[in-house]
C-alpha positions as semicolon CSV with decimal commas, in nm:
position;residue;x (nm);y (nm);z (nm)
1;M;0,050;-2,834;3,241
2;K;-0,231;-2,895;2,991
3;G;-0,404;-2,573;3,096
4;R;-0,093;-2,365;3,030
5;L;-0,052;-2,509;2,683
6;G;-0,415;-2,437;2,600
7;I;-0,387;-2,074;2,714
8;G;-0,063;-2,027;2,518
9;A;-0,219;-2,169;2,203
10;A;-0,523;-1,944;2,244
11;L;-0,303;-1,634;2,279
12;I;-0,102;-1,723;1,970
13;G;-0,425;-1,774;1,777
14;L;-0,557;-1,434;1,881
15;L;-0,234;-1,258;1,785
16;A;-0,211;-1,430;1,447
17;G;-0,575;-1,372;1,360
18;G;-0,608;-1,000;1,431
19;C;-0,513;-0,674;1,267
20;A;-0,630;-0,739;0,908
21;S;-0,925;-0,535;0,786
22;T;-1,132;-0,491;0,472
23;G;-1,296;-0,186;0,325
24;V;-1,458;-0,025;0,024
25;I;-1,332;0,255;-0,198
26;N;-1,607;0,446;-0,377
27;A;-1,501;0,544;-0,728
28;R;-1,627;0,678;-1,059
29;L;-1,532;0,523;-1,393
30;H;-1,474;0,764;-1,684
31;L;-1,477;0,591;-2,023
32;P;-1,310;0,762;-2,321
33;G;-1,563;0,962;-2,521
34;Q;-1,833;0,961;-2,252
35;T;-1,934;1,269;-2,050
36;S;-2,092;1,093;-1,753
37;A;-1,916;0,870;-1,501
38;T;-2,031;0,530;-1,376
39;P;-2,007;0,460;-1,002
40;I;-1,802;0,153;-0,910
41;Q;-1,660;0,012;-0,590
42;M;-1,311;-0,114;-0,523
43;E;-1,237;-0,333;-0,223
44;Y;-0,920;-0,376;-0,020
45;T;-0,790;-0,614;0,244
46;T;-0,497;-0,506;0,458
47;E;-0,214;-0,738;0,557
48;R;-0,188;-0,830;0,923
49;F;0,164;-0,695;0,933
50;G;0,324;-0,451;0,692
51;D;0,221;-0,161;0,475
52;G;0,032;-0,341;0,201
53;G;-0,252;-0,568;0,111
54;T;-0,473;-0,672;-0,177
55;M;-0,719;-0,473;-0,386
56;T;-0,994;-0,566;-0,631
57;A;-1,215;-0,374;-0,873
58;T;-1,488;-0,498;-1,107
59;L;-1,582;-0,276;-1,400
60;P;-1,931;-0,264;-1,555
61;S;-1,790;-0,461;-1,852
62;G;-1,747;-0,755;-1,610
63;E;-1,368;-0,748;-1,609
64;K;-1,237;-0,812;-1,259
65;F;-0,902;-0,662;-1,157
66;E;-0,699;-0,800;-0,866
67;G;-0,358;-0,719;-0,727
68;R;-0,149;-0,585;-0,443
69;Y;-0,111;-0,237;-0,303
70;L;0,176;-0,086;-0,108
71;Q;0,188;0,221;0,115
72;I;0,521;0,394;0,061
73;T;0,703;0,460;0,389
74;S;1,061;0,502;0,500
75;A;1,066;0,125;0,549
76;S;0,987;0,060;0,180
77;S;1,295;-0,077;0,007
78;G;1,398;-0,074;-0,354
79;D;1,307;-0,444;-0,368
80;T;0,960;-0,369;-0,229
81;L;0,897;-0,095;-0,485
82;G;1,045;-0,296;-0,770
83;T;1,319;-0,051;-0,862
84;P;1,677;-0,172;-0,896
85;W;1,890;-0,088;-0,592
86;G;1,644;0,170;-0,453
87;G;1,928;0,411;-0,371
88;W;2,137;0,148;-0,188
89;G;2,457;-0,022;-0,286
90;P;2,784;0,122;-0,416
91;W;2,604;0,408;-0,596
92;D;2,465;0,557;-0,272
93;P;2,637;0,384;0,020
94;Y;2,552;0,636;0,294
95;W;2,228;0,713;0,464
96;T;2,167;1,080;0,394
97;D;2,129;1,180;0,759
98;W;2,436;0,984;0,871
99;G;2,704;1,146;0,660
100;P;2,994;0,956;0,504
101;Y;3,152;0,842;0,832
102;G;2,854;0,749;1,046
103;T;2,881;1,043;1,286
104;A;2,511;1,027;1,367
105;W;2,576;0,809;1,674
106;V;2,735;1,107;1,848
107;G;2,497;1,315;2,058
108;G;2,181;1,119;1,977
109;L;2,163;1,237;1,617
110;D;2,069;0,888;1,500
111;Y;1,706;0,932;1,609
112;A;1,579;1,039;1,265
113;S;1,724;0,726;1,105
114;F;1,498;0,496;1,303
115;V;1,165;0,679;1,281
116;Q;0,898;0,544;1,047
117;N;0,818;0,819;0,796
118;Y;0,490;0,798;0,605
119;S;0,478;0,961;0,263
120;G;0,100;0,941;0,245
121;K;0,131;0,774;-0,095
122;L;-0,011;0,436;-0,184
123;V;0,042;0,259;-0,518
124;S;-0,118;-0,047;-0,673
125;T;-0,104;-0,253;-0,991
126;L;-0,406;-0,471;-1,061
127;F;-0,436;-0,741;-1,328
128;G;-0,764;-0,807;-1,507
129;N;-0,909;-1,148;-1,585
130;R;-0,928;-1,046;-1,953
131;G;-0,563;-0,944;-1,986
132;D;-0,582;-0,572;-1,908
133;T;-0,396;-0,395;-1,628
134;M;-0,485;-0,109;-1,394
135;R;-0,237;0,120;-1,222
136;C;-0,350;0,326;-0,924
137;R;-0,204;0,597;-0,705
138;F;-0,362;0,734;-0,391
139;Q;-0,291;1,012;-0,143
140;L;-0,391;0,904;0,207
141;A;-0,583;1,141;0,434
142;N;-0,405;1,019;0,748
143;P;-0,091;0,822;0,650
144;V;-0,034;0,675;0,997
145;D;-0,374;0,502;0,972
146;G;-0,291;0,360;0,629
147;I;-0,562;0,284;0,376
148;T;-0,826;0,251;0,650
149;G;-0,788;0,624;0,725
150;G;-0,925;0,721;0,382
151;G;-0,792;0,932;0,099
152;V;-0,829;1,018;-0,268
153;G;-0,674;0,878;-0,582
154;E;-0,691;0,783;-0,943
155;C;-0,646;0,474;-1,156
156;Q;-0,602;0,413;-1,526
157;T;-0,651;0,092;-1,719
158;S;-0,439;-0,023;-2,011
159;T;-0,740;0,051;-2,237
160;G;-0,749;0,418;-2,130
161;D;-1,037;0,407;-1,882
162;K;-0,988;0,644;-1,588
163;I;-1,113;0,603;-1,235
164;E;-1,142;0,873;-0,967
165;A;-1,161;0,741;-0,613
166;Q;-1,247;0,881;-0,272
167;F;-1,257;0,678;0,049
């Protein structure tokens, strides 16, 4: 019996510990009034489960920005994106591909309602250790792979600095 418990615990440990990854986003910082850009690196860590993770960026000024990112998919809700209702509730009570009376169950038409759709868009808000904020938006190269599949994007700080990224 002890051997079975040990194997079960090992399997649970392997499942819980996998699937998260880290990576680097190469970027260029454009300061207002300057013609040349400064290379910087942003780093990300994916969540084990889900379409998000954490992201950090340190600017040459020494300010470190940290926050969460989210890949927008068909599973993203209004609560996840931070918008009120997100198209649900009494203002939009029907799924657009179901019609007002739920006829999609007839003839297998419900298939599209349960497929994960990837927009290829990823958004992030980072908060600096000196009180500034950074908002980022990315277009993923291969949305099914998430952030690890690469992409391009841009960020802007609350002070007007702009960042172009490619990963």
